[in-house]
N, CA and C of each residue as an Amber inpcrd file, in Angstrom:
protein
   741
 -24.3850000  19.2790000  19.4310000 -24.8600000  20.9440000  19.3220000
 -26.0250000  21.1430000  18.9670000 -26.6090000  21.9520000  19.4120000
 -27.7770000  22.6410000  19.3420000 -27.4620000  22.8580000  17.6950000
 -29.1080000  22.9840000  17.3590000 -29.6270000  22.9380000  16.0830000
 -29.2300000  24.5200000  15.3070000 -29.3210000  24.3260000  13.6430000
 -28.8810000  25.1440000  12.7920000 -29.8530000  26.8230000  13.7600000
 -31.0500000  26.6650000  13.6240000 -31.8060000  27.7260000  14.0390000
 -31.3110000  28.2640000  15.1010000 -31.3640000  27.6830000  16.2250000
 -30.7760000  27.7640000  17.5340000 -29.4960000  28.5480000  17.6280000
 -28.4360000  27.6080000  16.3950000 -26.9960000  28.5320000  16.8450000
 -27.4540000  30.1150000  16.1390000 -28.5170000  30.2850000  14.7520000
 -28.2390000  31.8140000  14.0400000 -29.4440000  32.4890000  15.0400000
 -30.0500000  32.1210000  15.5560000 -30.4740000  32.8360000  16.7460000
 -29.4450000  33.6560000  17.8230000 -28.3460000  32.5190000  18.3050000
 -27.4080000  33.0430000  19.2820000 -26.8670000  34.1080000  18.7220000
 -26.0800000  33.7620000  17.6880000 -25.0690000  34.3290000  16.6070000
 -25.6750000  35.2900000  15.9990000 -26.9830000  35.5900000  15.7940000
 -27.5600000  36.7400000  14.8210000 -26.9860000  37.0250000  13.3410000
 -27.4090000  35.7840000  12.8340000 -26.8940000  35.8340000  11.0420000
 -27.9660000  34.4500000  11.0650000 -28.0010000  34.1100000   9.6330000
 -28.9610000  33.8360000   8.7660000 -28.7170000  32.1640000   8.6840000
 -29.5350000  30.7440000   8.8140000 -29.4270000  29.7390000   9.0290000
 -28.6280000  29.4300000   7.6890000 -28.6880000  30.0890000   6.6670000
 -27.5600000  29.5120000   5.3230000 -26.0560000  29.2710000   5.4790000
 -25.5070000  31.0210000   6.6360000 -24.6010000  31.2570000   7.0870000
 -24.2290000  29.9770000   8.0620000 -25.4420000  29.8480000   8.8230000
 -24.7880000  28.4240000  10.3820000 -24.4230000  27.3310000   9.0980000
 -25.1310000  26.9990000   8.5940000 -25.1200000  25.6720000   7.1740000
 -23.5200000  25.5440000   7.0390000 -23.2270000  26.8140000   6.1370000
 -22.6040000  26.8970000   5.7540000 -20.8020000  26.8820000   6.1190000
 -20.9310000  27.2320000   7.7440000 -20.4510000  27.2790000   8.7320000
 -19.9060000  25.6430000   8.7970000 -21.1190000  24.8850000   9.0720000
 -21.1050000  23.6160000   9.7430000 -20.3480000  22.7660000   8.6890000
 -20.8990000  23.2190000   7.6830000 -20.3980000  22.2900000   6.3090000
 -18.7800000  22.0370000   6.4240000 -18.4290000  23.3630000   6.3380000
 -16.9020000  23.8030000   6.5690000 -16.0590000  22.9600000   7.1780000
 -16.9050000  23.1490000   8.8490000 -16.1420000  22.8630000   9.6120000
 -16.5640000  21.1120000   9.6040000 -17.1650000  20.3310000   9.1180000
 -17.2750000  18.8920000   8.8830000 -16.3890000  18.6060000   7.7270000
 -16.1860000  19.3740000   6.7950000 -15.2600000  18.8800000   6.2730000
 -13.8800000  18.6230000   6.6020000 -13.9700000  19.7230000   7.5600000
 -12.2170000  19.9110000   8.5290000 -12.2710000  18.5080000   9.2050000
 -13.5250000  18.0710000   9.6130000 -13.3760000  17.1600000  10.5550000
 -13.5390000  17.1060000  11.9220000 -14.2800000  18.5000000  12.1480000
 -14.5160000  18.5990000  13.2980000 -15.6420000  18.3300000  13.6200000
 -16.3650000  18.2430000  12.9760000 -18.0320000  17.6820000  13.3580000
 -18.4580000  16.6240000  12.4450000 -19.3790000  16.0840000  13.3610000
 -20.0610000  15.0450000  12.6670000 -21.1500000  14.9660000  12.5810000
 -22.0880000  15.3110000  11.0410000 -23.9430000  15.1630000  11.1910000
 -24.1350000  13.8470000  10.9220000 -24.8150000  13.6670000  11.4720000
 -25.6330000  12.5900000  11.4590000 -27.3150000  12.6350000  11.2490000
 -27.6450000  12.3550000  10.0570000 -29.5910000  12.1720000   9.9900000
 -30.0230000  11.8600000  10.8180000 -31.2180000  12.5250000  11.5330000
 -31.9620000  12.3710000  12.6400000 -31.6230000  12.3020000  13.7650000
 -29.9310000  12.5020000  14.2340000 -29.1210000  12.6250000  14.9650000
 -28.9530000  13.4670000  15.5030000 -28.2930000  14.3600000  15.1650000
 -27.6480000  15.9750000  15.0420000 -26.2420000  15.7280000  14.6470000
 -25.6960000  16.7450000  15.2650000 -24.0990000  17.4940000  14.8610000
 -23.2770000  16.8140000  16.0430000 -22.5970000  16.5060000  16.1350000
 -21.0530000  16.0220000  17.0920000 -20.0350000  16.6910000  16.6290000
 -19.3690000  16.9380000  17.5460000 -18.4030000  17.5310000  17.9760000
 -16.4970000  16.6070000  18.1140000 -15.9170000  16.5090000  16.9060000
 -15.3270000  15.0120000  17.2140000 -13.2080000  15.5910000  17.0800000
 -13.2800000  15.3770000  17.5810000 -11.6130000  15.7450000  18.3960000
 -10.8800000  15.9220000  16.6690000  -9.9250000  16.4120000  16.5490000
  -9.3210000  16.8310000  14.9440000  -8.1680000  15.5620000  14.9160000
  -8.3170000  14.7560000  13.9630000  -7.5240000  13.8330000  13.1080000
  -5.8730000  13.9940000  14.0270000  -5.1910000  12.8670000  14.1430000
  -4.1680000  13.0530000  15.0580000  -3.0690000  12.9080000  13.6250000
  -2.6710000  13.6960000  13.0850000  -1.2330000  13.5770000  11.9380000
  -0.1100000  13.1090000  12.6290000   0.3090000  12.2580000  11.7390000
   1.2870000  11.0980000  11.9010000   2.2180000  10.9850000  10.2310000
   3.5440000  11.4580000  10.4180000   4.2260000  11.7820000   9.4910000
   4.9020000  10.1990000   9.1720000   4.5840000   9.8270000   7.9810000
   4.9970000   8.6990000   7.6960000   6.6490000   8.4220000   7.3900000
   7.8450000   9.3580000   7.4460000   8.8820000   8.9840000   7.0060000
   9.5980000   9.2750000   8.1390000   8.9480000   9.5350000   9.6460000
   9.3720000   9.3880000  10.7130000   9.7510000   7.6360000  11.0470000
  10.8740000   7.8040000  11.8500000  11.1220000   6.5540000  11.9050000
  11.6310000   6.5020000  13.6670000  10.1840000   6.4960000  14.0560000
  10.2520000   6.2340000  15.1720000   8.8970000   5.5920000  15.8370000
   8.5200000   5.0020000  16.6110000   7.3370000   4.1160000  17.7120000
   6.4930000   4.7720000  17.8130000   5.5590000   4.5490000  17.7270000
   3.8590000   4.5820000  17.8450000   3.8400000   5.3520000  19.0500000
   4.7210000   4.5720000  20.8600000   4.4880000   5.1920000  21.4310000
   4.9410000   6.8690000  22.0970000   6.3510000   6.4610000  20.8590000
   7.2280000   7.6830000  21.1970000   7.0360000   8.8430000  20.3120000
   6.6250000   8.3340000  19.4220000   5.6000000   9.7020000  18.4330000
   4.3760000   9.9790000  19.1250000   3.9120000   9.6430000  19.8580000
   2.5720000  10.0500000  20.2210000   2.8770000  11.2620000  21.4290000
   3.8300000   9.9640000  22.2440000   4.2780000  11.2500000  23.5020000
   4.9910000  12.0340000  23.5170000   5.4900000  12.3120000  22.2390000
   6.3250000  13.5380000  21.7110000   4.8990000  15.1380000  20.9830000
   4.0150000  13.7330000  20.7030000   3.0980000  14.8780000  20.7720000
   2.1510000  15.5210000  21.9570000   2.5500000  15.2930000  23.2260000
   1.8530000  15.4230000  24.3730000   0.3420000  14.7860000  24.4250000
   0.1450000  13.6370000  23.8760000  -0.8640000  12.7540000  23.7340000
  -0.1790000  11.5920000  25.0300000  -1.3230000  11.1060000  24.9040000
  -1.5200000   9.9440000  26.2270000  -1.6780000   8.2200000  25.3340000
  -0.7680000   7.6080000  24.4420000  -0.6240000   6.3490000  23.9370000
  -0.5310000   5.5690000  25.0260000  -1.9810000   4.4780000  24.4240000
  -2.1180000   3.0630000  25.5090000  -2.4870000   2.0250000  24.5020000
  -2.0560000   0.6430000  25.0060000  -1.5630000  -0.6740000  24.0190000
  -2.5800000  -1.5710000  25.1580000  -3.2940000  -2.1480000  23.9200000
  -4.3330000  -3.4890000  24.4200000  -4.3490000  -4.7250000  23.6380000
  -3.4830000  -5.6160000  24.4540000  -2.6850000  -6.7130000  23.9540000
  -4.1180000  -7.5140000  23.3960000  -4.1850000  -7.8910000  22.4520000
  -5.3870000  -9.1190000  21.8550000  -4.8200000 -10.4260000  21.9870000
  -3.7060000 -10.7650000  21.6020000  -3.5310000 -11.9180000  21.0490000
  -1.3470000 -11.5140000  20.9530000  -1.0010000 -12.6630000  21.4170000
   0.3880000 -13.4510000  21.5400000   0.7080000 -14.2080000  21.3660000
   1.3020000 -14.7900000  20.2990000   1.3890000 -16.5630000  20.0920000
   2.1970000 -16.9090000  19.5240000   2.5730000 -17.4500000  19.0780000
   3.6130000 -18.9640000  17.8000000   2.7940000 -19.4210000  16.9820000
   2.7080000 -19.1630000  16.1500000   2.4770000 -19.9730000  15.1490000
   3.2350000 -20.5420000  13.7140000   2.6870000 -20.7810000  12.5860000
   2.7780000 -20.7060000  11.1970000   3.2530000 -20.1700000  10.2620000
   3.8770000 -19.6050000   9.3970000   3.4650000 -18.5660000   8.8160000
   2.9470000 -18.4820000   7.4890000   2.1170000 -18.2860000   7.0620000
   1.4720000 -18.3560000   6.1040000   1.9190000 -17.7690000   4.6520000
   1.5850000 -18.2190000   3.1780000   2.2050000 -17.4500000   2.2510000
   2.3980000 -16.1780000   2.6730000   2.0120000 -15.0400000   2.6120000
   2.4550000 -13.7640000   2.7030000   3.2880000 -13.4910000   3.2820000
   2.4120000 -13.7270000   4.7210000   4.0580000 -13.4570000   5.2770000
   5.4020000 -14.7320000   5.4850000   5.7930000 -15.1850000   4.9580000
   6.6520000 -16.0960000   4.8480000   7.1440000 -15.3210000   3.7130000
   6.5650000 -14.5760000   2.8130000   7.0290000 -14.0270000   1.6270000
   7.7950000 -12.5780000   1.7940000   7.0730000 -12.1530000   2.5910000
   7.5250000 -10.6200000   3.4620000   8.4130000 -11.1370000   4.0260000
   8.6010000 -11.7700000   4.6640000   9.6610000 -12.1420000   5.9210000
  11.2820000 -13.3520000   5.1880000  11.0350000 -13.6150000   4.2180000
  11.7220000 -14.5070000   3.3360000  12.0410000 -15.5490000   3.8890000
  10.6920000 -16.3880000   4.4960000  10.6440000 -17.6800000   5.0210000
   9.8670000 -18.5950000   4.1410000   9.8870000 -19.8520000   4.6270000
   9.2800000 -20.8030000   4.3780000   8.2830000 -20.5060000   4.9550000
   6.3410000 -21.0820000   4.2200000   5.1970000 -21.1310000   4.0360000
   5.6510000 -22.8000000   5.6260000   5.0760000 -22.0980000   6.7450000
   4.6240000 -23.3100000   8.2830000   6.0960000 -23.0640000   8.6440000
   7.0820000 -21.7830000   8.7690000   7.6410000 -21.8080000   9.2180000
   7.5870000 -20.7650000  10.9100000   7.7860000 -21.3070000  11.5460000
   7.2310000 -20.3900000  12.9540000   7.6210000 -18.9440000  12.9310000
   6.5090000 -18.4290000  13.7660000   6.8310000 -16.9490000  13.8390000
   6.0810000 -16.5980000  14.9070000   7.2150000 -15.5870000  15.6060000
   5.9250000 -15.0250000  16.7910000   4.6060000 -13.7110000  16.2480000
   3.4440000 -13.9690000  16.4240000   2.7650000 -13.0940000  16.0850000
   2.0880000 -12.3010000  17.4780000   1.6460000 -10.7670000  16.7270000
   1.0630000 -10.1380000  18.5250000   0.0400000  -9.5730000  17.6950000
  -1.0670000  -9.0720000  18.4430000  -2.3330000  -7.8770000  17.3640000
  -2.7290000  -7.8940000  18.8210000  -2.3050000  -6.0970000  18.7400000
  -2.5580000  -5.2440000  20.0020000  -3.7090000  -3.9290000  18.8680000
  -4.1110000  -3.3940000  19.9020000  -4.7760000  -2.3400000  19.9040000
  -4.2130000  -1.1450000  20.1000000  -4.0040000   0.2160000  19.3860000
  -3.2090000   1.0910000  19.4920000  -4.4000000   2.2940000  20.4450000
  -4.1240000   2.6300000  21.5490000  -5.1130000   3.7230000  21.6250000
  -4.5630000   5.1870000  22.0860000  -5.6310000   6.3860000  21.6890000
  -4.8870000   7.2060000  21.9550000  -6.2180000   7.8120000  23.1130000
  -6.0240000   8.5800000  24.1810000  -7.3520000   9.3770000  24.4790000
  -8.2110000   8.0140000  24.5810000  -8.1020000   7.1670000  25.7280000
  -9.1340000   5.7500000  25.6070000  -9.5300000   5.5540000  24.4520000
  -9.3990000   5.9860000  23.3750000 -10.2550000   5.6750000  21.4780000
  -8.7180000   4.9640000  21.0260000  -9.5630000   3.9380000  20.2960000
  -8.6000000   3.6690000  19.4320000  -8.2590000   3.8370000  18.3230000
  -7.0220000   4.2010000  17.7050000  -6.2430000   4.4520000  16.9290000
  -6.3800000   3.4040000  15.9180000  -5.3810000   2.5750000  16.2150000
  -5.6520000   1.3630000  15.1820000  -5.1170000  -0.0020000  15.5040000
  -5.1320000  -0.6420000  15.3660000  -5.5790000  -2.1290000  14.8650000
  -3.9240000  -2.7690000  14.0760000  -3.4930000  -3.5090000  14.7350000
  -1.9950000  -3.5780000  14.5340000  -1.8320000  -5.0290000  14.0980000
  -1.3990000  -5.8760000  13.5470000  -0.8070000  -7.1760000  13.1770000
   0.5620000  -7.3940000  12.9700000   1.3740000  -8.0760000  14.2200000
   2.6610000  -7.9120000  13.8120000   3.3340000  -9.2590000  13.3510000
   3.9690000  -9.7440000  12.6860000   4.4970000 -11.0990000  12.5110000
   5.8760000 -10.7400000  12.6400000   6.5990000 -11.7700000  13.5900000
   8.1490000 -11.7500000  13.3020000   8.6620000 -13.1710000  13.3210000
  10.1240000 -13.2860000  12.8810000  10.5990000 -14.7260000  12.5780000
  10.8670000 -15.3120000  13.8640000  10.4200000 -16.1850000  14.1340000
  10.5370000 -17.3110000  15.1590000  11.6890000 -17.6830000  15.7160000
  12.4150000 -18.0080000  14.5840000  13.3770000 -18.1470000  15.0590000
  14.8830000 -17.3830000  15.7190000  14.6590000 -16.3490000  15.0320000
  15.7160000 -14.6650000  15.8570000  15.4250000 -14.5550000  17.0270000
  14.1020000 -14.9180000  17.4340000  13.8090000 -14.1500000  18.5460000
  12.5520000 -15.5660000  19.8050000  14.1230000 -15.7950000  19.8460000
  13.1910000 -17.2020000  20.9250000  12.8850000 -16.8330000  22.3040000
  11.7630000 -16.9990000  22.9310000  11.3880000 -16.2850000  24.3790000
  10.7340000 -15.0930000  24.5750000  10.6590000 -13.9500000  22.8650000
  10.6530000 -13.3490000  22.8370000   8.3040000 -12.8040000  23.5320000
   7.8470000 -13.2670000  23.3360000   6.8330000 -14.1340000  24.4750000
   6.7240000 -13.7910000  25.2440000   7.8890000 -14.0670000  26.4860000
   8.1830000 -14.2830000  27.7650000   7.5330000 -12.4820000  28.1840000
   8.1790000 -11.7420000  26.9060000   8.4160000 -10.0060000  27.4060000
   6.4540000  -9.2340000  27.5190000   6.8740000  -8.3800000  28.1940000
   5.4460000  -7.7480000  28.4670000   4.9930000  -7.0620000  27.0290000
   4.3500000  -7.0550000  26.0760000   3.9680000  -6.7320000  25.3130000
   2.8360000  -5.6990000  25.0730000   2.5930000  -5.7120000  26.0700000
   0.9630000  -4.3500000  26.3290000   1.8200000  -3.6550000  27.1210000
   2.5520000  -3.2690000  28.1170000   3.0640000  -2.4320000  28.4790000
   4.7460000  -1.8640000  28.2390000   5.2800000  -2.8110000  27.3230000
   6.5010000  -3.1000000  27.2400000   6.7940000  -2.0860000  25.1960000
   7.7470000  -2.0160000  25.7260000   7.9240000  -1.7910000  23.9000000
   8.5060000  -2.6530000  23.0880000   8.3040000  -3.1700000  22.4510000
   8.5090000  -4.4530000  21.2810000   9.8740000  -3.5530000  20.7570000
  10.0490000  -2.8450000  20.4080000  11.5180000  -2.4700000  19.7280000
  13.1260000  -2.4510000  20.5740000  12.2620000  -1.7460000  21.5530000
  13.4920000  -1.8010000  22.8850000  13.6320000  -3.3660000  23.0670000
  12.6760000  -3.8680000  23.2130000  13.2920000  -5.4440000  23.3380000
  13.8540000  -6.4660000  22.5520000  13.5510000  -5.6810000  20.7520000
  14.2800000  -6.0700000  20.0440000  15.6540000  -5.4220000  19.9100000
  16.1740000  -4.3250000  20.8400000  17.4540000  -3.6520000  20.4830000
  18.3840000  -4.5960000  21.7910000  17.4850000  -4.3010000  22.8020000
  17.8100000  -4.8500000  24.3380000  18.1050000  -6.4980000  24.3670000
  17.6380000  -7.1330000  24.0530000  17.3440000  -8.2680000  24.2720000
  18.2780000  -9.4210000  23.1610000  17.7070000  -8.7500000  21.8760000
  18.6300000  -9.3620000  20.5940000  19.5010000  -8.7310000  19.9730000
  19.8290000  -7.6160000  20.1080000  20.7450000  -6.4270000  19.7450000
  19.8260000  -6.4930000  18.1000000  18.8310000  -6.2800000  17.7220000
  18.1080000  -5.8660000  16.1310000  17.4740000  -4.1630000  16.5010000
  18.2260000  -3.9010000  15.6010000  17.6170000  -2.3570000  15.2030000
  17.4470000  -1.6980000  13.7520000  16.0230000  -1.5530000  13.7880000
  15.2520000  -1.5490000  12.4110000  15.6350000  -0.3730000  12.4030000
  16.2900000   0.0190000  10.9770000  16.9470000   0.7520000   9.9680000
  16.2530000   1.4950000   9.3730000  15.1220000   0.8490000   8.3700000
  14.3090000   1.3140000   7.2730000  13.0580000   0.1910000   6.8590000
  12.3100000   0.7290000   6.1070000  11.2160000   0.0600000   6.1660000
  10.3840000   0.3440000   4.5810000   9.5730000  -0.3980000   3.7600000
   9.0590000  -0.3980000   3.0450000   7.2880000  -0.4980000   3.1430000
   6.7520000   0.3590000   3.0370000   5.5070000   1.1450000   3.5340000
   3.9890000   1.0370000   2.1500000   3.3190000   0.1270000   2.4550000
   2.4290000   0.7290000   1.4640000   0.7720000   1.4550000   2.1840000
  -0.1620000   1.7000000   1.6070000  -1.1540000   2.2430000   1.9830000
  -2.2550000   2.5870000   1.3420000  -3.6260000   1.7120000   1.7370000
  -4.6730000   1.9990000   1.0170000  -5.7500000   1.7430000   1.6950000
  -6.8500000   2.0970000   1.0490000  -8.3560000   2.4300000   1.9790000
  -9.3750000   1.1480000   1.8560000  -9.5670000   0.6330000   2.9280000
 -10.2980000  -0.8880000   3.0150000 -11.4990000  -0.3530000   4.0190000
 -12.8740000  -1.7920000   3.9230000 -13.4320000  -1.4080000   4.8730000
 -12.9860000  -2.9130000   5.2820000 -13.0370000  -2.3120000   7.0450000
 -12.7910000  -3.4390000   7.9850000 -13.5230000  -3.8860000   8.2340000
 -13.2020000  -5.5770000   8.2380000 -14.4350000  -6.6510000   8.6980000
 -15.0510000  -6.2390000  10.1650000 -15.8050000  -7.3320000  10.4970000
 -16.6170000  -6.7240000  11.7220000 -16.3350000  -6.9660000  12.9050000
 -15.1350000  -7.4820000  12.8740000 -14.4240000  -7.8540000  14.2280000
 -13.2670000  -7.1140000  13.8140000 -12.8930000  -6.2810000  13.2760000
 -11.7270000  -5.2610000  13.3190000 -12.6770000  -4.4040000  13.4040000
 -13.7620000  -4.0780000  12.9260000 -14.9850000  -2.5500000  13.5520000
 -14.8830000  -2.7100000  14.9850000 -15.2190000  -4.0650000  15.3810000
 -15.5110000  -3.9500000  16.8330000 -14.3660000  -3.4050000  17.4350000
 -13.3630000  -4.0510000  17.3950000 -12.3440000  -3.3880000  18.1350000
 -11.3360000  -2.0480000  17.8470000 -11.8860000  -1.4370000  16.9950000
 -11.9090000  -0.0890000  16.8400000 -12.6510000   0.6920000  16.7030000
 -13.7800000   0.4170000  17.5040000 -15.2330000   0.9520000  17.6420000
 -15.6130000   1.9440000  16.8860000 -15.4070000   1.3110000  15.8680000
 -16.1250000   1.9370000  14.3670000 -17.2600000   0.9110000  13.4570000
 -17.7210000   1.9830000  12.8910000 -18.5960000   1.4940000  12.2030000
 -18.0480000   0.5240000  11.0030000 -18.3080000  -0.7220000  11.0880000
 -18.0890000  -1.0950000   9.7060000 -18.0000000  -0.7560000   8.2940000
 -19.2140000  -0.2870000   8.2630000 -19.1290000   0.3100000   6.6260000
 -18.5620000   1.4670000   6.3300000 -17.6640000   2.4270000   7.5030000
 -16.4840000   3.4950000   6.9560000 -15.2490000   3.0160000   6.8550000
 -15.0020000   3.6000000   5.9890000 -13.2700000   3.0030000   5.4890000
 -12.0820000   3.4170000   6.5250000 -10.9380000   2.3690000   6.5800000
  -9.9810000   2.3380000   7.3960000  -9.0260000   2.4840000   6.3250000
  -7.9940000   2.5780000   7.0870000  -6.3890000   2.8280000   5.9500000
  -5.4580000   1.5940000   6.4870000  -5.4860000   0.8610000   5.4990000
  -4.7360000  -0.3310000   5.8690000  -2.9590000   0.1140000   5.1620000
  -2.0720000  -0.2940000   6.2780000  -0.8900000   0.4780000   6.2850000
  -0.1990000  -1.2770000   6.6180000   0.6560000  -1.0160000   5.3780000
   1.0850000  -3.2310000   5.2740000   2.3900000  -2.5150000   5.2900000
   3.7340000  -3.0010000   6.3820000   4.9840000  -2.3160000   6.6740000
   5.6860000  -3.4560000   6.2110000   7.0340000  -3.8430000   6.1390000
   7.9980000  -4.4710000   5.7170000   9.2400000  -3.8430000   6.8430000
   9.8020000  -4.2210000   8.0080000  10.8730000  -3.2310000   8.5240000
  12.5200000  -4.0160000   8.0540000  13.2510000  -3.4540000   8.2920000
  14.6260000  -4.2480000   7.8380000  15.9400000  -4.1230000   8.7150000
  16.5050000  -4.5750000   8.8770000  17.6820000  -4.4140000   9.9640000
  18.7450000  -4.3340000   8.5150000  20.3120000  -3.7670000   9.3660000
  21.4880000  -3.0380000   8.2330000  21.7120000  -3.7820000   7.6470000
  21.3830000  -5.5360000   8.0340000  22.0400000  -6.3500000   6.9220000
  21.2600000  -6.3270000   5.4700000  19.9950000  -6.0060000   5.6880000
  18.8900000  -5.9090000   4.6860000  18.0520000  -6.9780000   4.7780000
  18.1950000  -7.7370000   6.2510000  17.2790000  -8.8410000   6.3850000
  16.0630000  -8.1550000   6.9000000  14.9190000  -8.7190000   6.2290000
  13.1640000  -8.1830000   7.0000000  13.1060000  -8.6670000   8.4430000
  12.7000000  -8.2080000   9.0880000  12.7010000  -8.2790000  10.3590000
  11.4150000  -8.4060000  11.0370000  10.6350000  -7.7860000  10.2870000
   9.5600000  -7.4750000  11.0210000   8.1400000  -7.4260000   9.3750000
   7.0720000  -8.1080000  10.1300000   5.6970000  -7.5130000   8.4040000
   4.6200000  -6.8880000   9.5730000   4.3190000  -6.1670000   9.3110000
   2.8910000  -5.2370000   9.9890000   2.0300000  -5.4740000   9.6260000
   0.6100000  -5.2460000   9.4110000  -0.3430000  -5.1340000   9.2370000
  -1.2320000  -4.0280000   9.9510000  -1.3120000  -2.8550000   9.7140000
  -1.8260000  -1.9520000  10.5720000  -3.1180000  -1.2860000   9.8740000
  -4.3750000  -1.3200000  10.6500000  -5.7690000  -0.9040000  10.1950000
  -6.1410000   0.5450000  11.1400000  -6.0530000   1.4680000  10.2910000
  -5.9840000   3.0150000  10.8660000  -7.3660000   3.6040000  11.1050000
  -8.1580000   3.9130000  11.7200000  -9.2720000   4.3490000  11.9380000
  -9.1510000   5.5860000  11.3810000 -10.3660000   6.0670000  10.0870000
  -9.9200000   6.9730000   8.8700000 -10.6460000   8.0720000  10.1240000
 -11.4850000   8.3600000  10.9660000 -11.5200000   9.7240000  11.6130000
 -10.5650000  10.4750000  12.4700000  -9.8330000   9.2060000  12.4420000
  -8.8340000   9.9460000  13.7630000  -7.1120000   9.5260000  13.0730000
  -6.8810000   9.5150000  11.8270000  -6.1190000   9.9600000  11.7910000
  -5.4250000  10.3930000  10.2790000  -4.6130000  11.1520000   9.7990000
  -4.2850000  11.9930000   9.0270000  -2.7800000  11.9830000   8.7510000
  -2.1090000  11.3040000   7.5020000  -1.2690000  10.8250000   7.4520000
  -0.2750000  12.1390000   6.0290000   0.8410000  12.5550000   6.3470000
   1.5110000  13.2530000   5.3900000   2.8620000  13.0170000   5.0610000
   3.5730000  13.4390000   3.7710000   4.9210000  12.9280000   3.6620000
   5.4730000  14.3880000   3.0850000   7.0750000  14.3010000   3.5090000
   7.6760000  15.2020000   3.3920000   8.6990000  15.6120000   1.8740000
   8.6220000  15.5690000   0.4070000   9.2670000  15.2210000  -0.0520000
  10.0910000  16.4620000  -0.3900000  11.2400000  16.1370000  -0.7970000
  11.9880000  16.9610000  -1.8250000  12.4810000  17.1660000  -3.0300000
  13.0980000  17.7900000  -3.4190000  13.7580000  17.6290000  -4.7870000
  12.4270000  18.0980000  -5.6120000  12.6130000  18.5050000  -6.8440000
  11.5810000  19.2420000  -8.1010000  10.7090000  18.0620000  -8.1020000
   9.1680000  18.4270000  -8.2280000   7.8830000  17.3320000  -8.7610000
   8.6170000  16.4980000  -9.8180000   9.0510000  16.6020000 -10.4640000
   8.9960000  16.1730000 -12.0340000  10.5010000  15.4240000 -11.8830000
  10.8360000  15.1630000 -10.9390000  12.2310000  14.7590000 -10.5490000
  11.4030000  13.4830000 -10.4310000   9.8180000  12.7830000 -10.0000000
   9.9800000  11.3800000  -9.9500000   9.8220000  10.7130000 -11.1540000
   9.9570000  11.4890000 -12.7300000  10.3970000  11.0870000 -14.1930000
  11.1110000   9.9520000 -13.9800000  12.1400000  10.5120000 -13.0020000
  13.8000000  10.0840000 -13.1420000  14.8190000  10.8100000 -14.0800000
  16.2350000  10.4090000 -14.0360000  17.5460000  11.0310000 -14.6270000
  16.9930000  10.4400000 -16.1500000  17.5670000  11.2600000 -17.2510000
  17.2900000  11.1310000 -18.6280000  16.4560000  11.3390000 -19.4230000
  15.1000000  11.5870000 -18.8820000  13.8560000  10.7380000 -18.9480000
  13.1810000  12.6770000 -19.7580000  12.3980000  12.5480000 -20.6830000
  11.8210000  14.1500000 -20.9860000  10.6970000  14.3220000 -20.8490000
  10.2340000  15.3000000 -21.0850000   8.7260000  15.5100000 -20.6850000
   8.5590000  16.2590000 -22.1560000   7.1880000  16.1600000 -22.6190000
   7.2770000  16.1040000 -24.0760000   7.1440000  18.0960000 -24.5510000
   8.3310000  17.8320000 -25.4220000   8.4180000  18.9500000 -26.1510000
   9.9960000  19.5410000 -25.3010000  10.6060000  18.6280000 -24.3900000
  11.5570000  19.3120000 -23.4440000  13.1910000  18.6750000 -24.0650000
  12.7930000  17.4780000 -24.7750000  14.0930000  16.7700000 -25.3130000
  15.3350000  17.9770000 -25.8530000  16.6730000  18.1710000 -25.4010000
  17.5600000  18.8410000 -25.8900000  17.7750000  20.6930000 -24.6690000
  16.1870000  21.2990000 -24.7220000  16.1680000  22.2810000 -23.8900000
  16.6310000  22.6840000 -22.9260000  17.2710000  23.2950000 -22.6950000
  18.2740000  23.9600000 -21.0270000  17.0570000  23.5890000 -20.0090000
  18.0850000  22.8840000 -18.8670000  16.8960000  23.2090000 -18.2220000
  15.8870000  22.0170000 -17.7820000  16.0280000  21.0840000 -19.1030000
  15.1640000  19.3820000 -18.7500000  15.2260000  18.6900000 -17.6950000
  14.6930000  17.2820000 -18.1010000  14.9800000  17.1070000 -17.0310000
  15.8860000  16.1810000 -17.1840000  16.6210000  16.2400000 -17.6790000
  18.2700000  15.2740000 -18.6680000  19.2630000  16.2230000 -17.9720000
  18.7270000  17.3630000 -17.2430000  20.0480000  18.3040000 -16.9380000
  20.0510000  17.9730000 -15.2040000  18.6710000  17.3900000 -14.7840000
  19.0820000  17.3860000 -13.1740000  19.3390000  15.9840000 -12.4970000
  20.5640000  15.8850000 -11.9740000  21.2970000  14.8900000 -11.3800000
  20.4820000  13.9380000 -10.5180000  20.7070000  12.7030000 -10.6400000
  20.0410000  11.8440000  -9.9100000  19.5580000  12.1000000  -8.2520000
  21.1210000  12.9900000  -7.4840000  20.6950000  13.0510000  -6.0720000
  19.6040000  13.9610000  -5.8170000  18.5790000  14.2240000  -7.0680000
  17.1140000  15.4460000  -6.5430000  16.4150000  14.4710000  -6.8940000
  16.3730000  12.9830000  -7.0290000  15.2150000  12.1730000  -7.2450000
  15.1020000  11.7140000  -5.9290000  13.3870000  12.3780000  -5.7300000
  12.8020000  12.0300000  -3.9510000  12.5940000  10.4220000  -3.8430000
  13.1340000   9.9750000  -2.4760000  13.3570000   8.8490000  -2.2570000
  12.7290000   8.5770000  -0.7950000  11.5970000   7.9520000  -0.0750000
  11.3720000   7.9700000   0.9480000  11.0200000   6.8320000   1.5720000
  11.9650000   6.7560000   2.9360000  12.0360000   5.2450000   3.4020000
  10.5550000   5.2010000   4.8720000  10.1160000   4.5910000   4.9140000
   8.8920000   5.0410000   5.9270000   8.8770000   3.7870000   7.0430000
   8.3980000   4.5150000   8.2970000   8.2670000   3.5430000   9.2020000
   6.6610000   4.1920000  10.1270000   5.2730000   3.5540000  10.1610000
   4.4850000   4.5820000  10.9530000   4.0830000   3.5610000  12.0290000
   4.9900000   2.2430000  12.2660000   4.9040000   1.8490000  13.7550000
   4.8810000   2.3110000  15.1000000
């Protein structure tokens, strides 16, 4: 973008006004300012609904975006302790491991590492995991449909390899999403670790019910015990419960 003085002259305003406007646009993540290099226009972050039980490809397509997948790794390997615990397996049991870069508009959005119990999905590695849908393969070939998921989110710094695959500065934070997805019987089917570029995505959750419902039925705020309309009067169904899938 042009410099602050040039913008001020073009729009016949003060440099201070331009600086405030640029700062506001930077807070909205529409601009990225780099000292010594200038100001650059950025694409607005892609909003994703954590409560939506849809695949990545389906979700992006619904938004009119052009999703793409780059397959990095597809192999059978032994489960380490954390994967075995998530999938209720024994350490060393065979799993299917998939690593893929999911892109939107030719730019990486997230790096995902998917782990599936190998005994449940023989010959899955023969499927096209770059152009085909993993969830369609699970449903069509094995009769598996994922009905709910449990997910955690935390900010992390990517490793040098992860930053390279995401094409981002390794000192810029990313979002780590860890997901365990279950079939109707309650058995865990998928453990996914997804690293999301923090500058390209924004997640939101829509919650229902009074905010103080999180305290639970039968609990009281200070000074509220026995008062009409206190938490003890709120039925259980008002408690918020969110099941998530972002994959």
